[in-house]
N, C-alpha and C positions, 0 to 999 in steps of 0.2 A: 772365545771369551768376548762378551759385548763390551764396546767401549761407551761408557757413561760420559756425557757431556752436560753442562749447565744449559738448561732450556726453561721454557715456561709450558705449564700444564693449565689449560683452562678446563676446569671440571664443573660441570652443571652452571656455567656462566661465570665462575669465579676464577681469576687468574691467580696461579701460584708458581713457586719456583721448584725446579728439580736441580739438585747439586750433584755433582759427579760422585760425592760419597754415598749417596742413597742407592740402594741395592734394587729398588723397584718403584714404580708409579705409586703403589700402594703405601709404601713407606714414606714417600714424599707427602702424600696427602694426609696421612696420619699425623706426621710431625708438624703439620700447619693447621691441625685442628679438625680435618674433615674426618668423617666417620662411614667411608663406603663399606658396604657389605663384603664379607669374607668368611672363610671357615679355615681352609688349610694352609694357605700362603704358599703351596707348592706347586699349584696348576692342576691338581687332581680332581677337584670338585666342581669348580666353574662357578661358584657363589660370587666371585668378584668380577664376573662378566660386564663389560661396558661396551659401548659403542664408540668407535673411533670416528670422529666427525671430520677431523682433519689433521694432517701429518703423518707420521709413520713411527712405528716402535720396533724394536729388538726384543726378541725373548732371552733372558739370561739362561734358561733351558727350556726345551720344548715341552709345552703343556700336554698333559694326558687327557684333560678334559676337551670336549668337542668345541671348537670355536668356528663360527661362521665367518664369511667374508664381511668385514667391517666391523667385527668384534674383536676385543682384546681381553685379556686376563690382566687385571691390575696388579696381581700379586707376584707376577714372574715377567712383566714387560718393562722396558726401559725406553724412554723417548729418544728418538733419533733426530732431535730437533724439536721445535714447538709444535705442541699437539693440542687438540681441542677433543674433549671426552665427555660423553653424557652417560650418566649412571642409569642402568637398566631397571633398578628397583624403585 
């Protein structure tokens, strides 16, 4: 099980917060008015793929969608400290 910590998420140049009660980066972004692309919320489809520019993430569960080095899936990732992310859409 991943330990969720309070951290900052910089998404497409906008800095937002991630609280320990948020289950994913996608959830944190939506909670603060962002609308990143997604479909399944389970790591199956890869629609929420984004580029991790700085920092590190953990996965709440291993995604089934293919993820290249430097990419993350917003729906099942949790920041491991402050992160900088760019949307691929």
